[in-house]
C-alpha positions as CSV (number, residue, x, y, z in Angstrom):
1,X,0.1,0.0,0.0
2,X,1.2,3.6,-0.7
3,X,0.3,6.4,1.7
4,X,0.8,10.0,1.1
5,X,0.7,12.6,3.7
6,X,0.3,16.2,3.2
7,X,0.5,18.5,6.3
8,X,0.2,21.8,8.0
9,X,3.5,22.8,9.3
10,X,3.8,22.0,12.9
11,X,0.9,19.6,12.8
12,X,3.4,16.5,13.4
13,X,2.8,15.1,9.9
14,X,6.5,14.0,9.5
15,X,6.5,12.1,13.0
16,X,3.3,10.6,12.0
17,X,4.4,9.3,8.7
18,X,7.9,8.0,10.1
19,X,5.9,6.2,13.0
20,X,3.4,4.8,10.7
21,X,5.9,3.5,8.2
22,X,7.6,1.7,11.4
23,X,4.4,0.2,12.6
24,X,3.4,-1.0,9.1
25,X,6.9,-2.3,8.3
26,X,7.1,-0.2,5.0
27,X,9.7,2.4,3.6
28,X,9.4,6.0,4.6
29,X,10.3,8.9,2.2
30,X,10.5,12.7,2.9
31,X,13.8,14.5,2.5
32,X,15.4,11.3,1.5
33,X,13.8,12.0,-1.8
34,X,16.1,15.0,-2.6
35,X,19.1,12.5,-2.3
36,X,17.6,9.8,-4.3
37,X,16.5,12.0,-7.1
38,X,19.8,13.8,-7.4
39,X,21.6,10.5,-7.5
40,X,19.3,9.2,-10.2
41,X,19.3,12.1,-12.3
42,X,23.0,12.9,-11.9
43,X,22.0,16.5,-11.0
44,X,23.4,18.4,-7.9
45,X,21.2,17.9,-4.8
46,X,21.3,21.7,-4.3
47,X,19.0,22.3,-7.2
48,X,16.3,19.9,-5.5
49,X,17.0,21.4,-2.1
50,X,16.2,24.9,-3.4
51,X,13.2,24.0,-5.3
52,X,11.9,21.4,-2.6
53,X,8.0,22.1,-2.1
54,X,8.5,25.6,-3.9
55,X,6.7,26.7,-6.8
56,X,6.3,29.7,-9.1
57,X,3.4,32.0,-8.0
58,X,1.9,32.4,-11.4
59,X,1.2,29.8,-13.9
60,X,3.1,32.3,-16.8
61,X,6.1,31.3,-15.5
62,X,5.9,27.5,-16.1
63,X,7.4,25.4,-18.7
64,X,7.6,27.7,-21.8
65,X,4.5,29.6,-20.2
66,X,2.6,26.6,-19.8
67,X,1.4,24.4,-16.9
68,X,2.6,20.9,-17.4
69,X,2.2,18.4,-14.7
70,X,4.0,15.4,-16.2
71,X,6.5,14.2,-18.8
72,X,4.3,11.1,-19.1
73,X,1.5,13.2,-20.3
74,X,3.1,14.9,-23.1
75,X,5.6,17.1,-21.3
76,X,7.7,19.5,-23.1
77,X,11.5,19.6,-23.0
78,X,13.3,22.8,-22.6
79,X,16.8,24.0,-22.2
80,X,16.7,25.2,-18.7
81,X,16.3,23.4,-15.5
82,X,13.3,25.2,-14.0
83,X,11.3,24.3,-10.8
84,X,9.1,22.6,-13.2
85,X,11.3,20.4,-14.7
86,X,12.9,19.7,-11.4
87,X,9.5,18.6,-10.2
88,X,9.0,16.3,-13.4
89,X,12.4,14.5,-12.6
90,X,11.3,14.1,-9.0
91,X,7.9,12.9,-10.0
92,X,9.3,10.1,-12.0
93,X,11.3,9.0,-9.0
94,X,8.3,9.0,-6.7
95,X,6.3,6.9,-9.2
96,X,9.4,4.5,-9.5
97,X,9.7,4.1,-5.8
98,X,6.0,3.4,-5.5
99,X,6.3,0.7,-8.2
100,X,9.0,-1.2,-6.1
101,X,7.4,-1.5,-2.6
102,X,4.8,-0.3,0.0
103,X,5.9,3.1,1.3
104,X,4.9,6.4,2.9
105,X,5.7,9.8,1.0
106,X,5.6,13.2,3.0
107,X,4.3,16.1,1.0
108,X,5.7,16.8,-2.4
109,X,2.4,16.4,-4.2
110,X,2.8,12.5,-4.0
111,X,-1.0,12.1,-3.8
112,X,-1.6,13.9,-7.0
113,X,1.5,12.3,-8.8
114,X,0.2,8.9,-7.9
115,X,-3.4,9.6,-8.3
116,X,-4.1,7.0,-10.8
117,X,-3.0,4.1,-8.4
118,X,-5.7,2.3,-6.7
119,X,-3.4,1.2,-3.7
120,X,-2.8,5.0,-2.9
121,X,-4.3,6.3,0.3
122,X,-4.0,10.1,0.6
123,X,-4.1,11.9,4.0
124,X,-3.9,15.5,5.2
125,X,-2.9,16.3,8.9
126,X,-4.0,19.5,10.4
127,X,-3.4,20.5,14.2
128,X,-4.7,23.3,16.4
129,X,-2.7,26.4,16.3
130,X,-1.4,26.4,19.8
131,X,-0.2,22.7,19.4
132,X,1.5,23.7,16.1
133,X,3.3,26.9,17.7
134,X,4.6,24.6,20.5
135,X,5.9,22.0,18.2
136,X,7.6,24.4,15.9
137,X,9.2,26.1,18.9
138,X,10.5,22.8,20.2
139,X,11.8,21.7,16.8
140,X,13.4,25.3,16.5
141,X,11.4,26.2,13.3
142,X,11.8,24.5,10.1
143,X,15.5,24.9,9.8
144,X,16.7,24.0,13.3
145,X,16.9,27.4,14.7
146,X,17.5,27.9,18.4
147,X,15.3,29.7,21.0
148,X,12.6,31.1,18.8
149,X,9.6,32.9,20.1
150,X,5.9,32.2,19.8
151,X,5.7,35.2,17.4
152,X,8.4,33.8,15.2
153,X,7.0,30.5,15.3
154,X,3.4,31.9,14.2
155,X,5.2,33.7,11.3
156,X,7.3,30.5,10.3
157,X,3.8,28.6,10.4
158,X,2.0,31.1,8.1
159,X,4.8,31.2,5.6
160,X,5.3,27.4,5.7
161,X,1.6,26.8,5.0
162,X,1.6,29.4,2.0
163,X,4.4,27.8,0.6
164,X,3.2,24.3,0.7
165,X,-0.3,25.5,-0.4
166,X,1.4,27.2,-3.4
167,X,3.4,24.3,-4.4
168,X,0.6,21.7,-4.2
169,X,-1.9,24.1,-5.9
170,X,0.4,25.0,-8.7
171,X,1.3,21.6,-9.7
172,X,-2.0,19.6,-9.0
173,X,-5.6,20.5,-9.9
174,X,-6.7,20.5,-6.3
175,X,-6.6,22.7,-3.3
176,X,-4.2,22.0,-0.4
177,X,-5.7,21.3,2.8
178,X,-9.1,21.1,1.3
179,X,-11.3,17.9,2.5
180,X,-12.0,17.0,-1.1
181,X,-8.4,16.9,-2.1
182,X,-7.6,13.7,0.1
183,X,-9.2,10.5,1.1
184,X,-8.9,11.5,4.9
185,X,-8.2,14.6,6.8
186,X,-7.4,14.4,10.6
187,X,-6.6,16.8,13.4
188,X,-3.6,15.5,15.4
189,X,-4.5,17.7,18.2
190,X,-7.7,15.7,18.8
191,X,-5.8,12.1,18.7
192,X,-2.2,13.0,19.6
193,X,0.8,11.8,17.3
194,X,0.5,8.3,18.6
195,X,-3.2,8.2,18.5
196,X,-3.3,9.5,15.0
197,X,-0.7,6.7,14.0
198,X,-2.9,4.0,15.4
199,X,-5.9,5.4,13.8
200,X,-4.2,5.6,10.1
201,X,-2.7,2.1,10.9
202,X,-6.3,0.8,11.4
203,X,-7.8,2.8,8.3
204,X,-4.9,1.3,6.3
205,X,-5.5,-2.3,7.3
206,X,-9.4,-2.0,6.7
207,X,-8.5,-0.6,3.2
208,X,-6.1,-3.6,2.4
209,X,-8.6,-6.2,3.7
210,X,-11.7,-4.5,1.9
211,X,-9.4,-4.5,-1.5
């Protein structure tokens, strides 16, 4: 089974995905995708790090001024390595990994990339603002900063969500965080991290049994 997890910054989605992969005994891919994609493409990993979950703000800046989701859908080749081209390269890696074994993917539009797979279960993790701020402070923000304030955490939260939403909305035909874009949306503040993992594990096992 393939599980994709979208998440608000500070919702604990990354921890949930990692623990879920351990509980189910399947592979886990998050930032590891950058290393794998760089290695398989032969390109500098810094290119993928700088483009990671980022997109242009307007469709007019896409490939040759067009919005083209995938190479396999008649994609267009161009001379430069835009964020769009890097996304296409990473998309092929995600599909290849999903073909090889059951796994959990964190973010990176994986649910849209794998939308034609019947064994793909897409989840979005949200949380209450106070829990998100507390978690961002404990993690030191998104980049390991030390001793950040609640105000700084709130700013990081807003900017992180905006960046993820822009990326998702740009590359998919869906809306980031909207319930209709996923199979399930779960508030980790209600169930806790471990409780959310247990809930998702049970949901996945039921889906496997029913299919």
